[in-house]
N, C-alpha and C positions, 0 to 999 in steps of 0.2 A: 880174591885169585883177578889176575888180569884176565880171564875169562870169565870170568864173573862179572867184571865190568863192561867189558865188552859188549856183553850179554843186555845186561842193565842199558846201556846206549842205545843197544838196538832194538830194544824194545821200546824205549823214549821217543827214537826218531818215527819209528811206525807209526806210534799213539798220535804223532803232531806235536808232542811236548819238546821236542829239539828246537822247533821254531823260536821259543823263549825264555828255554831254560830256568822257567818258574813253573812252580805247580800252584798257579792260581789261573785264573781265567784274564783273560789280557785282550786288549784292541791288535790285531796282528795287520790292518788294514781298511778300505776302505771301497766301496761302490767304482768304478772305472769306467767309463765308455769307452771300449777299444774301435770295434765296428758300427758305421753307418753307410748300408752301401747296398740301391735299387732293392728297397723293403727289405733288407736286413739289418737288423742292431743286434749287437752283442754287448752287454755290461760283465764287467771283467767283477768278482768277488774278494779273491784270494787267486793266487798266482804271480807268477812273472812279472805282471803289471799291478795289479793293486795290493800285493803284498811283499813285492819283491822276493819272492820263496820260491822255487823250483819242485817244492816237496809234490802237489799238486795243483790242480784248479778250480775254480769253481766260478760260474757264470750265468746269465740268466742271458734266453735267444730268443727274441721275437721276428720270424715270418709273416709279414704283412700280404703277400699275395703267391700265389701258384710261382714255384720253382724247383730246381732238383741241383741236386749239387754232382758233380763228376766222378767217377770212381774214385775210393780214400784207399788205402792203407795208411794206418797209424801205427808212432812207435809207441802208446802207452793203451793202458787200459781206459773205456771212458765207460760211463755209465748215463745214458740219456732219458732223463726225468720230463716226462711230457705232460706239463701243466692244464695245456687247452690244445683242443684242435689236433692233430696225428701226424705224424711219420711214417712212410713206407720205407722201411730198410731193403734192398736190395742186395740179395748175394748170390754165390755159385755153388750148387751142391756137388758132391762126389762127382756125377755125371755128369756135371760140366753144362748145367741145367739154371736158369737164371729162376729164384725163387726170389718171393713178396715176405718181409714181418709186416704189418701193418699195428704198431705203437699207438694206442689209444691215452684218450684224457686218462691221468689218476696212473699210468701204468709206467713202469723203468726197464727199459731193455742193457744189454751188456754186452761191448764191443769188445772181444781182448785182441790185445797188441799183436800185429802183423794181421788181423783180419780185411781182406778186401772187402768193400759194403761200400752202396750207394746211396745216399740218402734224397729221399723225395717227399718234397710239400704238395697234397693238391688241396690247401685250404692254410688258412692262416691260424700258425700253430705258433705257442711258445711252448718252452721248455729250458733242464737245465741240465746241463751236460756238467759230468764231474769229471775229471782228467787226473790219472796218477800212469805217472809224472806227472807235472803240470803242461798244459797244454802252449807248444810253440809253433810257429808257421815252419819254421823247419823237418819237423813232426809229424805233419799233417801231409802225405804224397799223396797228388791228386794229378790224375790221369783225364788229360786231353789236351785242347787246342788253345783254353784260355789264359785271362793272365789273373786271375782270381789269387792265386798262390802268391803271386809280386803287391798285388791291391792290398791283401793281410798282412804282408808283411810292411807294408807302409803304415797302416792302419793302426799297424800291434803297437809298432818301437819307433817310429821314425816320423820326424818333424814334416809339419803340414807342406804342400808343393808353395814356393814360390807365386807361381802365378795361377788362380781359382776361375775355372773356366764356367762362368754362370750360367751357361746351359745346363752343364750339365746338371742343376738343380732347379731347373725351371717347373716341374711337375711337382716342387711341392708347394701344397695349398697349405695346408693347416699350420698355424702357427702360435706360439705360445708366449704372454711375458705374466712375470710376478711382478706383486704393485703391492704397495700399502692399501688395505681396504678406505683407510681415510681416506687417502688422495684423490683415490677414484671416485669415493663417492661425492664428493667435493665436486668434484668435474660434471657428473654424472647429474648433479643436483642445480648447478650451472648453465646445461647443457652447451657445453664448450667440451672442445680435445682434451686429450688428456696427455700430459707431457712427464715425466719422469724426473724428478726433483737433479738426475745428470744430463738433462739432455745436453746443455749446450759443451759441459767442458768433456763429456764424451764424442763430438764432434756435429751434433745435430743429427741423431738417430737415436731410435728405444728399441736398449736388447732382447732380443727371442731367442726361441729356439723352435725348431723342428724335429724337437728330441726331448719325448716327454719322461726317457730316464735318464737324464741329465740335469732335470729341475733340481730337484732338492742339494744333488752334489753343486751345482752352480748358487743355490741361496745359500747352505751353508758356506759357502767360499766369503762372499760379497755382504750379507745380508745378517747377520746373525747379531749385530749390534744395534740395528734399528726396533724401536719401543713398537707393542701393538701389534694389531690382526695384517692378516696378510691376506688377498686372494691371487691366485692364478686364471687370466684369462686365456679361451681360445679364440682366434680371428678370423677370418678369413682373408688370406693373401691378393686372390683375386680382388672382392671387396674395395680391400684398399686402394689394392691399382686402379682401379675405375676412378676412386677419388684423384688420383694423381700422385700417389702414396706409394713410392717403388719401394723393395722388397731386394736386398743387394745380398750375398752369399760370400764372408768373407772370414779371414782370419779373429781367433776368439781375441778379442779386447778387454780394454781396462774398463771397469765403472768407477767413475770420479778419480781418486786417488787414489784404486786397490786396482793392481795390476790384477792380469787373468793366472790360475796354476799354469806351473810349468809342464804339466801333464797333458797339459791341454794340446799344447801345438800340431797335434791332426784331428783339432774338429774346426769343421767350417759351419760358420755360423750365421743366421738371419737378420739383419741389420735393418730394420723398418726407417726411412729417413722419409720422416715428421711425424706427429703425433698420432694419436690414436680417436678417433673420434666417436664419443660415446651418445650420442642423438639419436646415431642413422643405423636404421636397421640392416643387418643384415653382415657387420663389421664385426660384434662380438654373438660367437654363436655360441658360447659356454661360459661357465662362469664356476671355477672350481674352489670349495675353502680350502685355506693350509694349516695343517696343525703343526705346534711349537710345544717345545720345552721349555719349562719357567728362566730356563738359562738362556732363551733366545735360537737355541738349536732348532730346525727344519725339520720335523721327523715325516710328515706325509703330505698328499695334495690327495683332497678324499673325492673316490671316484676316480682317480685319474692313475695317480699313481701305489695306489694300493689294491689294485684289481688285478 
């Protein structure tokens, strides 16, 4: 009957099958960095950005320094799964007294739609927020006099600003660059600077990032066609600058003849205007091995993106 079909469609929608209309596993999207601001990094895995679907959203969030949010009221249910660190959830009880709930590593907290609360981060923290329906900036009502809401809207779904103020990025000290192991080891053996193969074509700079969560996405966009092993090197921006090698934060740019992804319009990326010295201590602070599939796809950066 019509009622039976409607009931079945409702059940399928609530189970997530309505996203694909297929009774089989399927890829619905992928990780998309949506926020990088003042020690806050958010990568969406499903939702209005990552999977173009409003049913629910799943993200990974990293807070690198103590901070707090204003009072929030959500137009969605939210599950907060803390994987490291802790979150202090402040709320008002029936007597209008402020209460604090501490959500520790390995715990999950639930905040229901319409509930008013204030998250506080006393230490570096990583957590997974699951929102139903999916997160949108207009569904997260923020109190207070800051402009975080506008920044979230811009970072979530708007193009990067035409003018990038380099002073906004002066405190970013740690940089990451991915390269072919063979080419890097050749430069090290010869005690010379390393230059990526597309250095001149790209505009005489070396591509880098200050956001580890973007590395695998970037590698799978630009480098899957290359053969052999890859590494990711961690660099000191300050040490490079002491040698006269400046790093400028700019919009995402092509690598060789491959253009950047259209979904990266909000990204601001560090470009190192010079090669990377291999024979001077303090430039390279860490080296990470990159894991790949047989077809060339990049899986993880051991010790960096898999922790």
